[in-house]
C-alpha positions in Angstrom: -48.7 -5.4 62.0 -49.0 -2.4 59.6 -50.0 -3.1 56.0 -47.0 -3.2 53.7 -47.1 -0.9 50.7 -43.5 -1.2 49.6 -42.4 -4.1 47.4 -39.6 -5.1 45.1 -42.0 -6.5 42.5 -45.7 -6.0 41.9 -47.7 -8.3 39.6 -51.0 -6.9 38.3 -53.4 -9.7 37.6 -54.1 -13.0 39.3 -54.7 -15.2 36.2 -52.4 -17.9 34.8 -49.8 -15.4 33.8 -49.9 -13.3 37.0 -49.7 -16.4 39.2 -46.6 -17.8 37.4 -44.9 -14.3 37.4 -45.6 -13.8 41.2 -44.5 -17.4 42.1 -41.3 -17.2 40.1 -40.3 -13.8 41.5 -41.1 -14.6 45.1 -39.4 -18.0 44.9 -36.3 -16.2 43.7 -36.2 -14.2 46.9 -38.0 -11.0 45.9 -40.6 -9.4 48.1 -43.6 -9.6 45.7 -47.2 -8.5 45.7 -49.8 -10.0 43.4 -52.8 -7.6 42.9 -55.9 -9.4 41.8 -59.2 -7.6 41.3 -61.1 -10.7 42.7 -59.2 -13.2 44.9 -62.0 -15.7 44.4 -61.1 -16.0 40.7 -57.4 -16.7 41.0 -56.2 -18.6 37.9 -59.7 -18.4 36.5 -60.5 -20.5 33.4 -63.1 -18.5 31.6 -62.9 -20.6 28.4 -62.4 -24.3 28.2 -60.7 -25.7 31.4 -58.2 -27.8 29.4 -54.4 -27.7 29.6 -52.1 -28.9 26.8 -52.5 -30.1 23.3 -50.2 -29.7 20.3 -47.4 -27.2 21.1 -49.3 -26.0 24.1 -48.4 -29.2 26.0 -44.8 -28.6 25.2 -45.0 -25.1 26.8 -46.4 -26.7 30.0 -43.6 -29.3 30.2 -41.0 -26.7 29.6 -42.5 -24.5 32.3 -42.5 -27.4 34.7 -38.9 -28.3 33.8 -37.7 -24.8 34.9 -39.8 -24.8 38.1 -43.1 -23.3 37.0 -46.4 -24.3 38.5 -48.9 -25.0 35.7 -48.1 -28.7 35.2 -48.7 -29.4 38.9 -51.9 -27.4 38.9 -53.1 -29.4 35.9 -52.1 -32.7 37.4 -54.0 -31.8 40.6 -57.1 -30.9 38.7 -57.1 -33.5 35.8 -60.4 -35.2 35.0 -59.6 -36.6 31.6 -56.1 -37.1 30.1 -55.0 -38.2 26.6 -52.0 -38.3 24.3 -52.6 -36.3 21.1 -50.9 -36.8 17.7 -50.1 -40.4 18.4 -50.4 -41.2 14.7 -47.7 -38.7 13.9 -44.0 -38.4 14.8 -42.7 -38.2 18.4 -41.7 -34.5 17.9 -45.4 -33.4 17.9 -46.9 -35.8 20.5 -48.0 -34.3 23.7 -50.6 -34.5 26.5 -54.0 -32.7 26.9 -55.8 -32.6 30.2 -59.4 -31.7 30.8 -59.4 -30.1 34.3 -61.7 -29.3 37.1 -61.6 -25.5 36.9 -62.2 -25.0 40.6 -59.5 -27.5 41.6 -57.1 -25.8 39.2 -57.7 -22.4 40.7 -57.7 -23.8 44.2 -54.2 -25.3 43.6 -52.8 -21.9 42.6 -54.6 -20.1 45.5 -53.1 -22.5 48.1 -49.6 -22.3 46.5 -49.6 -18.5 46.4 -50.5 -18.5 50.1 -47.7 -20.9 51.0 -44.7 -19.1 49.4 -42.6 -16.8 51.6 -42.1 -13.2 50.3 -45.4 -13.4 48.4 -48.3 -11.2 49.4 -51.8 -11.4 47.9 -54.1 -8.4 47.8 -57.5 -7.7 46.2 -57.6 -4.5 44.2 -57.7 -3.1 40.7 -54.7 -1.1 39.3 -55.7 2.2 37.8 -52.3 3.9 37.2 -48.7 2.9 36.5 -46.5 5.4 38.4 -43.2 6.3 36.8 -40.2 8.5 37.7 -37.8 9.7 35.0 -38.8 6.9 32.6 -38.7 4.1 35.1 -41.6 2.4 36.9 -41.9 3.2 40.7 -45.2 1.7 41.6 -48.9 1.6 41.0 -52.1 3.3 42.2 -55.4 1.4 42.6 -58.9 2.6 41.8 -59.4 3.0 45.5 -56.5 5.5 45.6 -54.0 3.1 47.4 -50.4 3.6 46.4 -47.9 0.7 46.3 -44.3 1.3 45.5 -42.1 -1.2 43.6 -38.8 -1.5 41.8 -40.4 -3.6 39.1 -44.0 -4.1 37.9 -45.3 -7.0 35.8 -48.6 -6.3 33.9 -50.6 -9.5 33.5 -54.0 -8.0 32.9 -55.6 -10.6 30.6 -58.6 -9.5 28.6 -59.8 -7.0 31.2 -58.5 -3.7 29.9 -61.5 -1.8 28.5 -63.1 -5.2 28.0 -66.4 -5.2 26.1 -68.7 -8.3 25.8 -70.8 -8.9 22.7 -74.0 -11.1 22.7 -75.7 -10.6 19.4 -76.1 -6.8 18.8 -76.0 -6.1 22.5 -72.7 -5.1 24.0 -71.6 -3.9 27.4 -68.4 -3.2 29.4 -67.3 -6.5 31.1 -64.3 -8.8 31.7 -64.6 -12.5 31.0 -67.5 -14.4 32.6 -69.1 -11.2 33.8 -66.1 -9.9 35.7 -65.5 -6.2 36.2 -63.4 -4.7 33.4 -60.4 -2.4 33.9 -60.6 1.0 32.3 -58.3 3.6 33.8 -55.2 1.4 33.5 -55.3 1.6 29.7 -55.2 5.4 29.8 -52.2 5.3 32.2 -50.3 2.8 29.9 -50.8 5.0 26.9 -49.8 8.1 28.8 -46.5 6.4 29.6 -45.8 6.1 25.8 -46.9 2.5 25.2 -49.1 1.8 22.2 -52.2 -0.3 22.7 -54.4 -2.0 20.1 -57.6 -4.2 20.3 -58.2 -7.9 19.8 -61.2 -10.1 20.4 -61.8 -13.6 21.5 -64.9 -15.7 22.2 -66.2 -18.6 24.2 -69.0 -21.1 23.9 -72.4 -21.7 25.6 -72.4 -24.2 28.5 -75.1 -26.8 28.8 -76.4 -29.0 31.6 -74.9 -32.5 31.7 -78.2 -34.2 32.7 -80.0 -32.8 29.7 -77.6 -34.5 27.1 -78.5 -37.9 25.5 -75.0 -39.4 26.1 -76.2 -42.9 25.0 -76.5 -41.6 21.4 -72.9 -40.2 21.3 -69.5 -41.6 20.8 -67.8 -41.3 24.2 -64.0 -41.0 24.7 -62.4 -42.1 28.0 -58.9 -41.2 29.2 -55.9 -43.1 28.0 -55.5 -46.4 30.0 -51.8 -45.9 30.9 -50.8 -43.7 33.9 -49.5 -40.3 32.9 -48.8 -36.8 34.4 -47.8 -33.5 33.0 -45.2 -32.7 35.7 -41.8 -34.4 35.6 -42.2 -34.9 39.3 -45.9 -35.7 39.3 -47.5 -39.0 40.3 -48.6 -40.8 37.1 -52.3 -41.8 37.3 -55.0 -43.3 35.2 -58.1 -41.1 35.2 -61.6 -42.6 35.3 -65.1 -41.5 35.8 -65.2 -38.7 33.3 -65.4 -38.7 29.5 -65.7 -36.4 26.5 -68.1 -36.9 23.6 -68.2 -35.9 20.0 -71.2 -34.5 18.0 -71.5 -32.4 14.9 -73.3 -29.5 13.3 -75.4 -30.1 10.3 -76.9 -28.1 7.4 -79.9 -27.4 9.7 -77.5 -25.8 12.2 -75.9 -23.7 9.4 -79.2 -22.7 7.9 -80.3 -21.3 11.3 -77.0 -19.4 11.7 -77.2 -18.0 8.2 -80.7 -16.8 8.7 -79.6 -15.0 11.9 -76.4 -13.4 10.6 -78.0 -10.0 10.7 -77.9 -10.5 14.5 -74.2 -11.4 14.7 -71.8 -8.5 15.5 -69.3 -10.1 13.2 -71.5 -10.1 10.2 -72.8 -6.6 10.8 -69.3 -5.4 11.7 -70.4 -4.1 15.0 -67.2 -5.6 16.2 -64.4 -5.0 13.7 -61.2 -6.1 15.5 -59.2 -9.2 14.7 -60.0 -12.5 16.5 -58.2 -15.9 16.7 -57.6 -17.5 13.3 -56.9 -21.0 14.6 -60.0 -21.3 16.8 -62.7 -19.4 14.9 -66.3 -19.0 16.2 -69.2 -20.7 14.5 -70.2 -17.2 13.1 -66.7 -17.0 11.5 -66.9 -20.5 10.1 -70.3 -19.8 8.5 -69.0 -16.5 7.0 -65.7 -17.9 5.7 -66.7 -21.4 4.8 -70.4 -21.2 3.8 -70.2 -24.4 1.7 -69.0 -26.7 4.5 -71.8 -28.9 5.6 -70.6 -30.0 9.1 -68.2 -29.1 11.9 -67.2 -31.3 14.8 -68.2 -30.3 18.3 -66.8 -31.8 21.5 -68.7 -32.0 24.8 -66.3 -31.7 27.7 -66.7 -31.7 31.5 -65.6 -28.6 33.6 -65.7 -30.1 37.1 -65.9 -33.2 39.3 -69.1 -32.1 40.9 -70.4 -29.8 38.2 -73.3 -30.4 35.8 -71.8 -27.9 33.4 -70.6 -29.1 30.0 -68.3 -27.0 27.8 -69.0 -27.2 24.0 -65.6 -27.1 22.4 -65.5 -25.6 18.8 -68.9 -24.0 19.4 -68.0 -20.4 20.4 -70.4 -17.8 19.0 -71.4 -14.1 19.1 -75.1 -14.9 18.5 -77.8 -13.8 20.9 -78.8 -16.4 23.5 -82.1 -17.4 21.8 -80.3 -18.3 18.6 -77.6 -20.1 20.6 -80.2 -22.3 22.2 -81.9 -23.0 18.9 -78.7 -24.2 17.2 -77.7 -26.3 20.2 -80.9 -28.2 19.8 -79.9 -29.2 16.2 -76.9 -31.2 17.5 -77.2 -34.9 17.9 -77.5 -35.7 21.6 -78.3 -32.1 22.5 -81.9 -32.0 21.2 -83.2 -31.3 24.7 -80.2 -29.7 26.2 -80.6 -26.9 28.7 -78.2 -23.9 28.3 -76.6 -22.8 31.6 -74.5 -20.0 30.2 -74.7 -18.4 26.8 -71.5 -17.9 24.8 -70.1 -14.5 24.0 -67.4 -12.5 22.4 -65.1 -10.1 24.2 -62.8 -7.4 22.8 -60.0 -5.9 24.9 -56.8 -3.8 24.8 -53.3 -5.3 24.4 -49.8 -4.0 24.1 -48.2 -4.4 20.7 -45.4 -6.8 21.7 -42.7 -5.4 19.4 -42.5 -2.6 22.0 -41.0 -5.2 24.4 -37.4 -6.4 24.9 -36.7 -10.1 24.4 -37.0 -10.4 28.2 -40.5 -8.8 28.1 -39.5 -5.4 29.6 -41.1 -2.4 27.9 -38.8 0.0 26.2 -40.8 3.0 27.0 -40.8 2.4 30.8 -37.9 0.6 32.3 -38.7 -1.9 35.0 -42.2 -2.4 33.6 -42.8 -5.9 32.1 -45.8 -7.4 30.2 -47.0 -11.0 30.2 -50.0 -13.1 29.1 -52.8 -11.9 26.8 -51.7 -8.3 27.2 -48.9 -9.3 24.9 -51.3 -10.4 22.2 -51.5 -14.1 22.9 -54.4 -16.5 23.5 -54.4 -19.6 25.7 -53.6 -20.4 29.3 -50.4 -22.1 28.4 -49.0 -19.1 26.5 -50.1 -16.8 29.3 -48.4 -18.9 32.0 -45.2 -19.2 30.0 -44.9 -15.5 29.5 -45.7 -14.9 33.1 -42.9 -17.1 34.2 -40.4 -15.4 31.9 -41.5 -11.9 33.0 -41.4 -12.8 36.7 -38.0 -14.4 36.4 -36.6 -11.4 34.5 -38.1 -8.9 36.9 -36.4 -10.8 39.8 -33.1 -11.0 37.9 -33.2 -7.3 37.2 -33.8 -6.5 40.9 -30.8 -8.7 41.7 -28.6 -7.0 39.1 -28.3 -10.1 37.0 -28.5 -10.6 33.2 -32.0 -11.4 31.9 -33.1 -14.9 30.8 -33.7 -15.1 27.0 -34.4 -18.6 25.7 -33.3 -19.4 22.1 -35.5 -20.7 19.4 -33.5 -23.9 19.5 -33.9 -24.2 23.3 -37.6 -24.1 23.9 -41.1 -23.5 22.5 -41.2 -20.7 25.1 -38.2 -19.2 23.4 -40.1 -19.3 20.0 -43.1 -17.8 21.7 -41.3 -14.8 23.1 -39.1 -14.3 20.0 -42.1 -14.4 17.6 -44.0 -11.8 19.7 -41.1 -9.4 20.2 -39.5 -9.7 16.8 -42.4 -10.3 14.5 -45.4 -9.0 16.5 -48.8 -10.3 15.8 -51.9 -9.0 14.0 -54.2 -11.7 15.6 -54.3 -13.4 19.0 -51.2 -15.5 18.9 -51.5 -19.2 19.4 -48.5 -21.5 19.8 -48.3 -24.2 17.0 -45.8 -27.0 16.3 -45.3 -25.5 12.8 -43.9 -22.2 14.3 -41.0 -24.2 15.8 -38.3 -24.9 13.2 -36.3 -26.9 15.7 -39.2 -29.0 17.1 -37.4 -32.3 16.5 -34.9 -31.4 19.3 -37.5 -29.7 21.5 -39.8 -32.5 22.4 -42.2 -33.4 25.2 -39.8 -36.1 26.4 -36.6 -34.0 26.7 -37.9 -30.8 28.2 -36.1 -31.7 31.5 -32.7 -32.2 29.9 -33.0 -29.0 27.9 -34.2 -26.7 30.7 -34.1 -28.0 34.2 -30.5 -26.8 34.6 -31.8 -23.2 34.0 -34.5 -23.7 36.7 -31.8 -25.0 39.1 -29.5 -22.0 38.5 -32.5 -19.7 39.1 -33.1 -21.4 42.5 -36.5 -22.7 41.4 -35.8 -26.4 41.6 -35.0 -27.6 45.2 -32.5 -30.2 46.2 -35.1 -33.0 46.4 -36.5 -32.5 43.0 -33.0 -31.9 41.5 -31.8 -35.1 43.0 -34.7 -37.1 41.6 -34.2 -35.6 38.2 -30.5 -36.2 38.0 -31.0 -39.8 39.3 -33.4 -40.4 36.4 -30.9 -39.0 33.9 -28.1 -41.2 35.3 -30.3 -44.3 35.1 -31.4 -43.5 31.5 -27.9 -42.8 30.3 -26.6 -45.9 32.0 -29.3 -48.1 30.4 -28.7 -46.4 27.0 -25.0 -47.2 27.3 -25.8 -50.9 28.3 -28.1 -51.3 25.3 -25.5 -49.8 23.0 -23.3 -52.8 23.7 -26.1 -55.4 24.1 -27.1 -57.8 21.3 -30.4 -59.6 20.9 -30.0 -63.3 20.4 -31.8 -65.1 17.6 -34.1 -67.7 19.2 -37.7 -68.8 19.1 -38.8 -66.4 21.9 -37.1 -63.4 20.3 -38.7 -64.1 16.9 -42.1 -64.7 18.5 -41.9 -61.2 20.2 -40.8 -59.6 16.9 -43.6 -61.3 15.0 -46.1 -60.0 17.5 -44.7 -56.5 16.9 -45.1 -56.9 13.2 -41.3 -57.0 12.7 -39.1 -59.4 10.7 -37.4 -62.3 12.4 -33.6 -62.4 13.0 -31.3 -65.3 12.2 -28.2 -64.1 14.0 -27.4 -61.8 17.0 -28.4 -58.2 16.3 -27.4 -55.0 18.3 -30.3 -54.1 20.6 -30.4 -50.5 19.4 -30.6 -51.7 15.8 -33.8 -53.6 16.8 -35.1 -50.5 18.5 -34.5 -48.4 15.3 -37.1 -50.4 13.5 -40.2 -48.2 13.2 -42.6 -50.9 14.4 -40.5 -51.8 17.5 -41.5 -49.8 20.6 -39.7 -49.4 23.9 -42.2 -51.9 25.4 -41.2 -54.5 22.8 -37.5 -54.0 23.6 -38.1 -54.4 27.3 -39.5 -57.9 26.6 -36.4 -58.7 24.7 -33.8 -57.3 27.1 -35.5 -57.4 30.5 -34.8 -53.7 31.4 -36.3 -52.2 34.5 -36.1 -48.6 33.4 -39.3 -46.5 33.8 -41.3 -46.0 30.6 -40.7 -42.2 30.5 -37.0 -42.6 30.4 -37.4 -45.6 28.0 -39.4 -43.4 25.6 -36.5 -40.9 25.6 -34.1 -43.7 24.7 -36.4 -44.9 21.9 -36.8 -41.4 20.4 -33.1 -40.6 20.6 -32.3 -44.0 19.0 -34.9 -43.8 16.2 -34.2 -40.2 15.3 -30.4 -40.2 16.0 -29.4 -39.2 12.5 -32.1 -36.5 12.2 -31.3 -35.1 15.6 -27.6 -34.8 14.8 -28.4 -33.1 11.5 -30.7 -30.7 13.3 -28.0 -30.0 15.9 -25.5 -29.2 13.1 -28.0 -26.7 11.7 -28.4 -25.1 15.1 -24.6 -24.7 15.4 -24.5 -23.0 12.0 -27.1 -20.5 12.9 -25.8 -19.9 16.4 -23.2 -17.4 15.3 -25.9 -15.1 13.9 -28.1 -15.6 17.0 -25.1 -14.5 19.2 -24.0 -11.5 17.2 -25.3 -8.5 19.2 -26.4 -5.4 17.4 -24.9 -2.3 19.1 -27.5 0.1 20.5 -25.6 2.9 18.8 -26.3 1.5 15.3 -28.6 3.8 13.3 -30.5 1.9 10.6 -31.2 5.1 8.7 -27.5 5.4 7.8 -26.8 1.8 6.8 -25.8 2.0 3.2 -28.1 0.2 0.7 -30.7 -0.7 3.4 -34.3 -0.2 2.1 -36.5 2.4 3.8 -39.0 -0.2 4.8 -36.3 -2.4 6.5 -34.8 0.6 8.3 -38.3 1.7 9.5 -39.2 -1.8 10.8 -35.8 -2.5 12.4 -35.9 0.9 14.1 -39.4 0.1 15.5 -38.4 -3.4 16.8 -34.8 -2.6 17.8 -33.6 -6.2 17.6 -30.9 -7.2 20.0 -29.1 -9.7 17.8 -28.7 -10.3 14.1 -30.7 -13.5 14.4 -33.7 -11.6 15.9 -33.3 -8.9 13.1 -33.6 -11.7 10.5 -37.1 -12.5 11.7 -38.5 -9.0 11.6 -41.3 -9.0 8.9 -40.2 -7.0 5.8 -36.5 -7.6 6.4 -34.8 -9.8 3.8 -31.5 -11.6 3.5 -29.8 -8.8 1.7 -30.9 -6.4 4.4 -29.4 -8.7 7.0 -26.1 -8.8 5.1 -26.0 -5.0 5.0 -26.7 -4.8 8.7 -23.9 -7.3 9.5 -21.4 -5.2 7.5 -22.6 -2.1 9.3 -22.1 -3.8 12.7 -18.5 -4.8 11.7 -17.7 -1.3 10.6 -19.1 0.3 13.7 -17.1 -2.1 15.9 -13.9 -1.4 14.0 -14.5 2.4 14.3 -15.1 2.1 18.0 -12.0 0.0 18.4 -9.9 2.6 16.5 -11.4 5.4 18.7 -10.6 3.5 21.8 -7.0 3.0 20.6 -6.6 6.7 19.8 -7.9 7.5 23.2 -5.1 5.5 24.8 
């Protein structure tokens, strides 16, 4: 059989973003090629092999609800699993899994090989081929030419990647991979603006050289859990994380060696992640802080390698080893891999449509860290959206754009395309103004219908999902009519929960509304057989009922502005009263709706009112012209 060089969709990059893009596009029926510079590093985890955490876990659940793969990969590879933010409200609680990095990549490798219409090839893209402003294919560094109707760029941190260790720097991708150079030149030649970011990672140490007995160890949560809505819930044993801390001795060594840090000497001057700073950054910005927590976390079932979370650094290897030895439990630790910083090219995301297509080249999509993000979860989410929209475009269908009130993924895409970012973007709960109605527990109800319509959720999984909804709704209806009887057993259970006794029958849901009464307590009082996940949904809906309804009313008020489309023919330069700054920024972003325009930095409420008036006038004039033409 001859090698195929003609595809409907080509995905450049085999990381988290590229894998999700290729899987989504091929599962939607498009003949898809995923081009990876090294097939052995599919879904590589060059930083901490962890999935989830605040806001990031919400992304994973949403992706899973629509038919993405990351949750299943995480469940397959999980070593250690815990709920986070359990002391806070339900709206910000989510899971975090420490994964076996090889199992995680292996899951994606096997899945890619099992999907019809999806072809995997090892090669490095060197050129984006265009024809009359539209993408038509790619050329590899080996001179191979592949044609395509749509192309998704998911290039990670490889484009003109440069690694820094102390004052030494050299071209490299993450973990010593080969960087990509020619592709950046091709992208810029196509009229797309690039900029530079940096990120960093930590040294890895040998597990057998750590004094674990001196450290506080943290096991997985004792209750069975899984990321995927369809996953088998399990309790994970045999692996643990541990906590240690830096000290003034650590900081003194770092301060004495700052003349060897490229951050302090400004050898590397591009912006890095604000919310996950390196130790070098912490010493420079918070010189008076005496200690920082460090977490020691496993990377594999059969690996002796330990990841040092919160310990990323740009220092030379000898300084890294010296400061490792100042940490309790690590006094004799052996360093297996030194940490490093890496700078790379990315596409300014305000050049993208809300469905991640570039404006400069039609049919060309961007996803993952090339959009200015950081994190596996953000990358996978963007990859899914880009792959879905590339496939929808091939099929002549309208693009998928999730609203800020629908999903964390919607917030992620809107923030990037409307506001842009001047630092590696990380998803945070605080970025989501509607997080009360976009929780871990209801991702399926919000988004699985979309996945079903896209053809990404099969009959078996859809049947299981809808059966769960029916059971939960039925039980919620039963509890709405049920009353808890006042008797000795009831009051004993309430006392054990720290709740007040009752002297007369009380509606079951009124009992559940009490902050101290959990779903598990209610099951003892009512004898329900509903699964805990569905029960948690009922508990949250009941406890937050008033707040949820208030939030839904707020969403309805804002929806008119979110739906009001801005005609492409509108010129901001002629909008009366609009400031020059607002006109310039709106022209650069070209928002599709008034809601998106309201989130462009530098655009205020008065500017939005003026734009709204201009839209109405333009539509009236177009209506008059149409009537005259008749």
